[in-house]
C-alpha positions as CSV (number, residue, x, y, z in Angstrom):
1,M,98.5,-54.9,121.8
2,N,94.8,-56.4,121.1
3,T,94.4,-58.1,117.9
4,M,91.8,-57.2,115.2
5,N,88.7,-58.2,115.5
6,P,87.8,-60.1,112.0
7,E,84.0,-59.0,112.4
8,V,85.0,-55.6,112.1
9,D,87.2,-55.9,109.2
10,P,84.3,-55.6,106.7
11,Y,83.5,-52.1,107.8
12,F,87.1,-51.3,106.8
13,L,86.4,-52.9,103.5
14,I,82.9,-52.2,102.1
15,G,81.6,-49.6,104.7
16,C,78.9,-49.5,107.5
17,G,76.2,-50.3,105.6
18,R,74.0,-47.8,106.3
19,C,73.7,-46.3,103.1
20,K,73.2,-47.4,99.6
21,L,77.1,-46.3,99.0
22,V,77.9,-49.4,100.7
23,N,80.9,-51.3,99.1
24,T,81.5,-48.6,96.5
25,P,84.3,-46.3,96.1
26,E,81.9,-43.4,96.9
27,C,81.5,-45.1,100.3
28,K,82.8,-42.4,103.1
29,V,85.0,-45.0,104.4
30,H,87.1,-45.3,101.5
31,R,87.5,-41.5,101.5
32,W,89.8,-41.9,104.9
33,E,91.3,-45.7,104.3
34,G,95.1,-44.7,105.5
35,E,93.7,-42.5,108.4
36,L,91.4,-45.3,109.6
37,K,94.1,-47.9,109.5
38,K,96.5,-45.5,111.3
39,L,94.1,-45.1,113.8
40,R,92.8,-48.9,114.4
41,R,96.6,-49.8,114.8
42,I,96.9,-47.2,117.2
43,I,93.7,-48.0,119.3
44,L,94.4,-51.3,119.6
45,D,98.1,-50.6,120.5
46,C,96.2,-49.1,123.9
47,G,95.0,-52.6,124.7
48,L,91.2,-51.9,123.9
49,T,89.0,-55.0,122.8
50,E,87.5,-54.0,119.1
51,E,83.8,-54.8,118.5
52,L,81.4,-53.8,115.7
53,K,78.6,-52.1,117.7
54,W,76.0,-50.1,115.3
55,S,77.6,-51.2,112.3
56,I,80.7,-49.1,113.2
57,P,83.9,-49.9,114.7
58,C,83.5,-49.5,118.7
59,Y,86.2,-49.8,121.5
60,T,85.9,-51.0,125.1
61,F,87.2,-51.9,128.2
62,R,86.1,-54.5,130.6
63,G,82.8,-54.0,128.6
64,N,82.6,-50.6,129.0
65,N,82.3,-48.4,125.7
66,V,85.6,-45.5,125.4
67,L,85.4,-44.8,122.0
68,L,83.9,-45.2,118.5
69,L,86.1,-45.1,115.1
70,T,84.1,-43.2,112.5
71,A,84.2,-42.0,109.0
72,F,82.3,-38.9,107.8
73,N,81.8,-37.0,104.4
74,D,84.6,-34.1,105.8
75,Y,86.8,-36.2,108.1
76,C,87.2,-39.4,109.8
77,C,87.2,-39.3,114.0
78,I,88.1,-41.0,117.5
79,S,85.1,-40.1,119.4
80,F,85.6,-40.2,122.9
81,F,82.3,-41.7,124.7
82,K,83.5,-39.3,128.1
83,G,85.7,-36.9,126.3
84,A,84.8,-33.9,128.4
85,L,86.2,-35.8,131.5
86,L,90.0,-35.9,130.0
87,A,92.2,-33.2,130.4
88,D,93.0,-32.2,126.8
89,T,96.2,-30.9,127.1
90,E,96.7,-31.0,123.4
91,N,93.3,-29.1,122.7
92,I,92.8,-31.7,120.1
93,L,89.4,-32.4,121.0
94,S,86.2,-30.6,120.3
95,K,82.1,-30.9,120.6
96,P,80.7,-32.6,117.5
97,G,77.7,-30.2,118.1
98,E,77.1,-27.0,120.0
99,N,74.8,-28.8,122.4
100,T,77.1,-32.0,123.0
101,Q,77.3,-32.6,126.6
102,V,80.1,-35.4,127.6
103,A,81.5,-36.9,123.9
104,R,84.3,-35.3,122.4
105,I,85.8,-36.1,119.0
106,A,89.5,-35.6,117.5
107,R,89.1,-35.1,113.8
108,F,91.3,-36.2,111.2
109,T,91.5,-35.2,107.4
110,H,95.3,-36.7,106.2
111,P,97.5,-39.7,107.6
112,D,100.4,-37.1,108.5
113,Q,98.2,-35.8,111.4
114,V,97.5,-39.2,112.9
115,E,101.3,-40.1,112.5
116,K,102.0,-36.9,114.5
117,L,99.6,-37.2,117.1
118,E,100.1,-41.0,117.6
119,A,101.9,-40.4,121.1
120,V,99.1,-37.9,122.1
121,L,96.3,-40.1,121.3
122,K,97.6,-43.0,122.7
123,A,97.9,-40.9,126.1
124,Y,94.0,-39.7,125.8
125,I,93.4,-43.4,125.3
126,F,95.3,-44.6,128.4
127,E,93.6,-41.6,130.3
128,A,90.0,-42.5,129.1
129,V,90.8,-46.1,130.5
130,E,91.7,-44.5,133.4
131,V,88.3,-42.7,133.5
132,E,86.7,-46.0,133.1
133,K,88.7,-47.7,136.0
134,A,87.5,-44.8,138.4
135,G,83.8,-45.4,137.5
136,L,83.3,-41.4,136.4
137,K,80.1,-40.0,135.1
138,G,79.8,-37.2,132.9
139,T,76.9,-34.7,134.2
140,Y,74.4,-34.2,131.8
141,L,72.4,-30.8,131.7
142,K,68.5,-31.1,130.5
143,N,68.1,-30.2,126.4
144,P,66.3,-26.4,126.6
145,E,64.4,-28.4,123.5
146,P,62.6,-31.3,125.1
147,L,63.7,-34.8,123.1
148,P,61.1,-36.9,122.5
149,E,61.1,-40.4,124.3
150,E,61.5,-42.4,121.1
151,L,65.1,-40.4,120.2
152,E,66.3,-40.6,123.5
153,S,65.8,-44.5,123.1
154,R,67.3,-44.6,119.5
155,F,70.4,-42.5,120.9
156,E,70.9,-44.9,123.5
157,E,70.8,-47.7,121.3
158,L,72.7,-45.8,118.3
159,P,75.5,-43.6,119.6
160,E,76.5,-43.0,116.1
161,L,73.3,-41.4,115.5
162,K,73.5,-39.5,118.6
163,A,77.1,-38.1,117.7
164,A,75.6,-37.4,114.1
165,F,72.8,-35.3,115.5
166,E,74.6,-33.4,118.0
167,A,77.1,-32.5,114.9
168,L,73.9,-30.9,113.2
169,T,73.2,-27.1,113.8
170,Q,71.0,-26.0,116.4
171,G,68.3,-25.1,113.9
172,R,68.5,-28.7,112.2
173,Q,68.4,-30.0,115.6
174,R,65.3,-28.2,116.4
175,G,63.7,-29.0,113.3
176,Y,63.9,-32.5,113.5
177,I,63.1,-32.4,117.5
178,L,59.8,-30.5,116.5
179,Y,59.0,-32.9,113.6
180,F,59.1,-36.1,115.6
181,S,57.5,-34.9,118.6
182,A,54.4,-33.4,117.0
183,P,52.2,-36.9,116.4
184,K,50.4,-37.9,119.4
185,Q,51.1,-41.8,119.0
186,S,54.5,-43.4,120.0
187,K,54.3,-45.6,117.0
188,T,53.9,-42.7,114.2
189,R,56.8,-40.8,116.2
190,S,59.2,-43.8,116.1
191,A,58.2,-44.3,112.5
192,R,59.4,-40.6,111.9
193,I,62.7,-41.0,113.2
194,E,63.0,-44.2,111.7
195,K,62.7,-43.0,108.2
196,Y,65.0,-39.7,108.7
197,I,68.0,-41.3,110.4
198,P,69.8,-41.8,106.8
199,L,69.6,-38.0,106.6
200,I,70.5,-37.6,110.0
201,M,73.4,-39.8,109.6
202,A,74.3,-37.8,106.2
203,G,74.7,-34.4,107.9
204,K,71.1,-33.1,106.4
205,G,68.4,-31.3,108.2
206,I,64.8,-32.0,107.6
207,Q,64.6,-29.8,104.7
208,D,67.5,-30.4,102.8
């Protein structure tokens, strides 16, 4: 078992700090304290290294990202970066959004769910480690609605943002893509993206 990283502790205590609800009882992290605590232990039992990336817990193997542990409004989840490459024998993984290509998540809404699936989750995590050892890569198809380069760059920097975007309905995704792509100047496109990151992280569309 690897040890807890003290740099990650604040996430579980006060939240990610991305919105004004940080360090308040309304923070979404506090909705799932029991689930997150159990999931954190299970992940560390599998020997992954705990890091803080993009203000959330990220778990790595030999420097490669394996999974994220994240809280949303309606659930908390483990997000496997290459979940589509896992066998998913127990059928617990799903796409965070209909256009998601490689990432897969396991959602939880009660501590009992985590306890019931502990052995299964450990098997999945060990399988994800084997995927990294083998150097396997996911197959990415071209998005039918081209993403602006500035948004793709932010997705690379913030996988949590990519997961939240892909969890949106196709209509909401298209609305953002069209709005972000409209300006001719890259600086303006980037400014629009930065302005709407909080809405995307909250699961809302541009008109919500």
